C-alpha positions as a Markdown table, in Angstrom:
| # | Residue | x | y | z |
|---|---|---|---|---|
| 1 | Met | 13.0 | 39.7 | 40.5 |
| 2 | Lys | 12.2 | 43.4 | 40.4 |
| 3 | Ala | 11.2 | 43.1 | 36.8 |
| 4 | Met | 8.5 | 40.7 | 37.6 |
| 5 | Lys | 6.3 | 43.4 | 39.4 |
| 6 | Leu | 4.7 | 46.5 | 38.2 |
| 7 | Ala | 7.1 | 49.4 | 37.5 |
| 8 | Ala | 5.1 | 51.5 | 40.0 |
| 9 | Ala | 6.7 | 50.9 | 43.3 |
| 10 | Ala | 3.7 | 52.0 | 45.2 |
| 11 | Cys | 1.7 | 49.0 | 43.8 |
| 12 | Ala | 4.5 | 46.6 | 45.0 |
| 13 | Leu | 4.3 | 48.1 | 48.3 |
| 14 | Leu | 0.5 | 47.6 | 48.5 |
| 15 | Leu | 0.6 | 43.9 | 48.3 |
| 16 | Gly | 3.9 | 43.0 | 49.4 |
| 17 | Phe | 3.3 | 39.6 | 51.3 |
| 18 | Gly | 6.5 | 38.0 | 49.9 |
| 19 | Ser | 8.8 | 39.7 | 52.4 |
| 20 | Ala | 6.9 | 37.5 | 55.0 |
| 21 | Ala | 6.6 | 34.4 | 53.0 |
| 22 | Gly | 10.1 | 32.9 | 53.9 |
| 23 | Gln | 9.8 | 33.9 | 57.7 |
| 24 | Lys | 8.5 | 31.6 | 60.2 |
| 25 | Glu | 5.2 | 32.4 | 61.4 |
| 26 | Pro | 4.3 | 33.1 | 64.9 |
| 27 | Glu | 2.4 | 30.4 | 66.7 |
| 28 | Gln | -1.4 | 31.1 | 66.8 |
| 29 | Lys | -4.4 | 29.3 | 68.0 |
| 30 | Asp | -6.1 | 29.6 | 64.5 |
| 31 | Lys | -8.5 | 27.2 | 62.9 |
| 32 | Pro | -7.3 | 25.3 | 59.9 |
| 33 | Ala | -8.6 | 26.6 | 56.7 |
| 34 | Pro | -12.0 | 24.7 | 55.9 |
| 35 | Val | -11.9 | 21.9 | 53.4 |
| 36 | Ala | -15.7 | 22.1 | 52.4 |
| 37 | Pro | -16.2 | 23.6 | 49.1 |
| 38 | Ala | -17.2 | 27.2 | 48.6 |
| 39 | Leu | -19.1 | 28.5 | 45.6 |
| 40 | Leu | -17.6 | 30.7 | 43.1 |
| 41 | Ala | -19.9 | 33.0 | 41.0 |
| 42 | Ala | -19.6 | 34.6 | 37.7 |
| 43 | Glu | -19.1 | 38.2 | 37.9 |
| 44 | Arg | -17.0 | 41.1 | 36.1 |
| 45 | Gly | -16.0 | 44.4 | 37.3 |
| 46 | Lys | -13.4 | 47.3 | 37.3 |
| 47 | Phe | -11.3 | 48.6 | 40.2 |
| 48 | Arg | -9.7 | 52.0 | 40.6 |
| 49 | Ile | -6.2 | 51.8 | 42.1 |
| 50 | Leu | -5.3 | 54.8 | 44.4 |
| 51 | Ile | -2.3 | 55.7 | 46.4 |
| 52 | Ser | -2.8 | 58.6 | 49.0 |
| 53 | Gly | -6.3 | 59.4 | 47.3 |
| 54 | Gln | -4.7 | 59.6 | 43.7 |
| 55 | Gln | -5.6 | 57.2 | 41.0 |
| 56 | Val | -2.8 | 55.5 | 39.6 |
| 57 | Gly | -4.2 | 52.6 | 37.6 |
| 58 | Thr | -7.2 | 50.3 | 37.0 |
| 59 | Glu | -7.8 | 46.6 | 36.9 |
| 60 | Glu | -10.6 | 44.9 | 34.8 |
| 61 | Phe | -11.6 | 41.4 | 35.6 |
| 62 | Ser | -14.0 | 38.6 | 34.9 |
| 63 | Ile | -14.9 | 35.3 | 36.4 |
| 64 | Ala | -16.8 | 32.8 | 34.4 |
| 65 | Arg | -17.5 | 29.0 | 34.1 |
| 66 | Asn | -15.2 | 27.4 | 31.6 |
| 67 | Gly | -16.6 | 23.8 | 31.0 |
| 68 | Thr | -16.1 | 22.0 | 34.4 |
| 69 | Glu | -13.7 | 24.7 | 35.6 |
| 70 | Trp | -13.9 | 28.5 | 36.3 |
| 71 | Leu | -11.6 | 31.1 | 34.7 |
| 72 | Ser | -10.5 | 34.3 | 36.2 |
| 73 | Lys | -9.1 | 36.8 | 33.7 |
| 74 | Ser | -7.5 | 40.2 | 34.6 |
| 75 | Ser | -6.1 | 43.3 | 33.0 |
| 76 | Val | -4.2 | 45.8 | 35.1 |
| 77 | Glu | -2.7 | 49.1 | 33.9 |
| 78 | Ile | -0.4 | 51.3 | 35.7 |
| 79 | Lys | 0.7 | 54.7 | 35.1 |
| 80 | Thr | 2.9 | 57.0 | 37.6 |
| 81 | Pro | 5.0 | 60.2 | 36.7 |
| 82 | Ala | 8.0 | 58.4 | 38.4 |
| 83 | Ala | 7.7 | 54.9 | 37.1 |
| 84 | Gly | 6.0 | 55.3 | 33.8 |
| 85 | Ser | 3.3 | 53.0 | 32.7 |
| 86 | Ser | 3.0 | 49.2 | 32.7 |
| 87 | Lys | 0.5 | 46.5 | 31.9 |
| 88 | Val | -0.2 | 43.0 | 33.3 |
| 89 | Thr | -2.7 | 40.7 | 31.9 |
| 90 | Ala | -3.4 | 37.2 | 33.7 |
| 91 | Glu | -5.6 | 34.1 | 33.5 |
| 92 | Leu | -6.3 | 31.9 | 36.6 |
| 93 | Arg | -7.9 | 28.4 | 36.2 |
| 94 | Leu | -10.1 | 27.2 | 39.2 |
| 95 | Ser | -11.8 | 23.9 | 40.3 |
| 96 | Pro | -15.4 | 24.7 | 41.4 |
| 97 | Asp | -14.4 | 24.7 | 45.2 |
| 98 | Gly | -11.9 | 27.6 | 44.6 |
| 99 | Arg | -8.8 | 25.5 | 44.2 |
| 100 | Pro | -6.2 | 27.0 | 41.6 |
| 101 | Leu | -5.4 | 24.5 | 38.9 |
| 102 | Gly | -3.2 | 26.7 | 36.6 |
| 103 | Tyr | -2.0 | 30.3 | 36.3 |
| 104 | Gln | -0.3 | 32.5 | 33.5 |
| 105 | Trp | 0.5 | 36.0 | 33.3 |
| 106 | Thr | 2.3 | 38.5 | 30.9 |
| 107 | Gly | 3.9 | 41.8 | 32.2 |
| 108 | Leu | 4.7 | 44.7 | 30.0 |
| 109 | Gly | 7.0 | 47.5 | 31.4 |
| 110 | Asp | 10.7 | 48.0 | 31.0 |
| 111 | Lys | 10.9 | 44.4 | 29.9 |
| 112 | Lys | 8.4 | 41.9 | 28.9 |
| 113 | Val | 7.9 | 39.0 | 31.6 |
| 114 | Ser | 5.6 | 36.1 | 31.4 |
| 115 | Gly | 5.0 | 33.1 | 33.6 |
| 116 | Thr | 2.9 | 29.9 | 33.9 |
| 117 | Ile | 2.2 | 27.8 | 37.1 |
| 118 | Val | 0.8 | 24.4 | 36.9 |
| 119 | Phe | -0.5 | 22.9 | 40.2 |
| 120 | Lys | -0.3 | 19.3 | 41.3 |
| 121 | Glu | -1.2 | 17.3 | 44.4 |
| 122 | Gly | 1.0 | 18.9 | 47.1 |
| 123 | Ser | 3.1 | 21.0 | 44.8 |
| 124 | Ala | 3.1 | 23.8 | 42.0 |
| 125 | Asp | 5.8 | 24.1 | 39.0 |
| 126 | Met | 6.5 | 27.7 | 37.7 |
| 127 | Glu | 8.4 | 28.7 | 34.8 |
| 128 | Leu | 9.3 | 32.3 | 34.4 |
| 129 | Lys | 10.6 | 34.0 | 31.3 |
| 130 | Thr | 12.2 | 37.5 | 31.4 |
| 131 | Glu | 13.1 | 39.4 | 28.1 |
| 132 | Gly | 16.8 | 38.9 | 27.6 |
| 133 | Gln | 17.3 | 36.3 | 30.2 |
| 134 | Gln | 17.1 | 32.4 | 30.4 |
| 135 | Pro | 14.0 | 31.0 | 31.5 |
| 136 | Phe | 13.7 | 30.3 | 35.2 |
| 137 | Thr | 11.8 | 27.3 | 36.9 |
| 138 | Gln | 10.9 | 26.5 | 40.4 |
| 139 | Glu | 8.9 | 24.1 | 42.4 |
| 140 | Phe | 6.9 | 25.0 | 45.2 |
| 141 | Leu | 5.8 | 22.5 | 48.0 |
| 142 | Leu | 2.2 | 23.2 | 49.2 |
| 143 | Asp | 1.4 | 21.4 | 52.4 |
| 144 | Ala | -2.3 | 22.9 | 53.0 |
| 145 | Ala | -5.6 | 21.9 | 52.0 |
| 146 | Arg | -6.5 | 25.3 | 51.1 |
| 147 | Val | -4.3 | 27.4 | 48.7 |
| 148 | Val | -4.7 | 30.5 | 46.9 |
| 149 | Ile | -2.9 | 32.7 | 44.4 |
| 150 | Leu | -2.4 | 36.3 | 45.4 |
| 151 | Asp | -0.6 | 38.0 | 42.5 |
| 152 | Asn | 0.9 | 41.5 | 43.6 |
| 153 | Asn | -0.6 | 42.9 | 40.5 |
| 154 | Cys | -4.1 | 41.5 | 40.5 |
| 155 | Tyr | -6.4 | 42.7 | 43.2 |
| 156 | His | -9.5 | 40.7 | 42.5 |
| 157 | His | -7.6 | 37.7 | 43.7 |
| 158 | Tyr | -8.6 | 39.1 | 47.1 |
| 159 | Gly | -12.2 | 38.8 | 46.0 |
| 160 | Leu | -11.5 | 35.1 | 45.2 |
| 161 | Leu | -9.9 | 34.7 | 48.6 |
| 162 | Ala | -13.2 | 36.2 | 50.3 |
| 163 | Arg | -15.1 | 33.6 | 48.3 |
| 164 | Val | -13.3 | 30.6 | 49.6 |
| 165 | Tyr | -13.4 | 32.0 | 53.4 |
| 166 | Asp | -15.8 | 30.0 | 55.4 |
| 167 | Trp | -18.4 | 32.6 | 56.3 |
| 168 | Asn | -20.4 | 30.0 | 58.2 |
| 169 | Ala | -17.6 | 29.3 | 60.6 |
| 170 | Lys | -16.1 | 32.7 | 60.6 |
| 171 | Gly | -13.2 | 33.4 | 63.1 |
| 172 | Val | -9.6 | 33.3 | 62.0 |
| 173 | Gln | -8.8 | 30.8 | 59.1 |
| 174 | Thr | -5.3 | 30.2 | 57.7 |
| 175 | Phe | -4.4 | 30.0 | 53.9 |
| 176 | Thr | -1.3 | 29.0 | 52.0 |
| 177 | Val | -0.4 | 32.0 | 49.6 |
| 178 | Leu | 1.7 | 31.4 | 46.5 |
| 179 | Ser | 2.9 | 34.8 | 45.4 |
| 180 | Pro | 4.4 | 34.5 | 41.8 |
| 181 | Gln | 6.3 | 37.7 | 41.7 |
| 182 | Asp | 8.0 | 37.1 | 45.0 |
| 183 | Leu | 8.8 | 33.6 | 44.0 |
| 184 | Ala | 7.6 | 32.4 | 47.4 |
| 185 | Ala | 4.9 | 30.5 | 49.3 |
| 186 | Gly | 3.8 | 31.6 | 52.7 |
| 187 | Lys | 0.9 | 31.9 | 55.1 |
| 188 | Val | -1.9 | 34.5 | 55.6 |
| 189 | Thr | -4.8 | 34.4 | 58.0 |
| 190 | Val | -8.3 | 35.9 | 57.3 |
| 191 | Glu | -10.4 | 37.0 | 60.1 |
| 192 | Trp | -14.1 | 38.2 | 60.0 |
| 193 | Ala | -14.4 | 41.6 | 61.8 |
| 194 | Gly | -18.0 | 42.3 | 61.7 |
| 195 | Pro | -20.5 | 44.2 | 59.6 |
| 196 | Arg | -19.7 | 47.7 | 58.3 |
| 197 | Asp | -21.4 | 50.7 | 56.4 |
| 198 | Leu | -19.5 | 51.4 | 53.2 |
| 199 | Asp | -20.9 | 54.7 | 51.8 |
| 200 | Gly | -24.5 | 53.5 | 52.6 |
| 201 | Val | -23.9 | 49.8 | 51.4 |
| 202 | Lys | -24.0 | 47.0 | 53.9 |
| 203 | Ala | -20.6 | 45.2 | 53.8 |
| 204 | Glu | -18.6 | 42.7 | 56.0 |
| 205 | Leu | -15.1 | 43.4 | 56.9 |
| 206 | Leu | -12.4 | 40.8 | 56.4 |
| 207 | Arg | -8.9 | 41.4 | 57.8 |
| 208 | Val | -6.1 | 39.7 | 55.9 |
| 209 | Arg | -2.8 | 39.6 | 57.8 |
| 210 | Ser | 0.8 | 38.2 | 57.1 |
| 211 | Ser | 3.6 | 38.7 | 59.8 |
| 212 | Asp | 4.3 | 42.2 | 58.7 |
| 213 | Leu | 1.1 | 43.5 | 56.8 |
| 214 | Glu | -2.7 | 43.9 | 57.1 |
| 215 | Ile | -5.3 | 44.3 | 54.5 |
| 216 | Glu | -8.8 | 45.2 | 54.9 |
| 217 | Leu | -11.3 | 43.7 | 52.5 |
| 218 | Tyr | -14.9 | 45.1 | 52.3 |
| 219 | Val | -17.4 | 42.4 | 50.8 |
| 220 | Ser | -21.0 | 42.8 | 50.2 |
| 221 | Ala | -23.2 | 39.9 | 48.7 |
| 222 | Gly | -20.0 | 37.9 | 47.9 |
| 223 | Lys | -18.4 | 40.6 | 46.1 |
| 224 | Leu | -15.2 | 42.5 | 46.8 |
| 225 | Leu | -16.1 | 46.3 | 46.8 |
| 226 | Gln | -12.9 | 47.8 | 48.5 |
| 227 | Met | -9.6 | 47.0 | 49.7 |
| 228 | Ala | -7.5 | 49.2 | 51.9 |
| 229 | Val | -3.8 | 49.0 | 53.2 |
| 230 | Pro | -3.4 | 51.5 | 55.9 |
| 231 | Ile | 0.2 | 51.4 | 56.2 |
| 232 | Ser | 0.5 | 52.5 | 52.6 |
| 233 | Lys | -2.4 | 54.7 | 52.2 |
| 234 | Ala | -3.5 | 52.4 | 49.3 |
| 235 | Glu | -7.0 | 51.6 | 48.3 |
| 236 | Ile | -8.8 | 49.6 | 45.5 |
| 237 | Arg | -12.3 | 50.8 | 44.9 |
| 238 | Arg | -14.9 | 49.1 | 42.8 |
| 239 | Glu | -16.5 | 51.1 | 40.1 |
């Protein structure tokens, strides 16, 4: 399973929701995730990945219509003195209301790893191929109306999460999360924390929480501008 993540351990720490995915969530009086369609929007951009203020990588991404669907593409490169360099490319197919339809990715590091996920009603089938090993398959049962992919290596997925959050309802909303690298499905909550000033830009703060991790998302006009993970001193900044 370690081979499925980027070689840089810092980035695995950044988005490690998988450790909580198999645990029982504490009871909360949260609203269920909304089922009303959320609008996606075409965009492209680049993020700088920083740990303790030092840049360790970049992500370039694009989101565009693809016939009746939407297609999200990502290319992530990481380079650290301790772990060397690695690269991940990924494509996520989405319905117009943000539901994942299919996902595929390839990781190049110590070993080549590739995977595909096909979503069905109430479940998802994954096939994982690791260089030098037999293919691995797994089915995930997904019992929620609102499901999102949060790849440990693709930070713009959090921008997609912000898109499907119901900004009119605000409050605490619960989402089922499928984390491919962790071979697990779990829960996160997303909560609006009010307006913020981000280097002179008006933004809205969303707090994303699992049972053991909190991530801050700064969103302006529907676009993710910055992410922060205080516990690991990690930031993702949009160029």
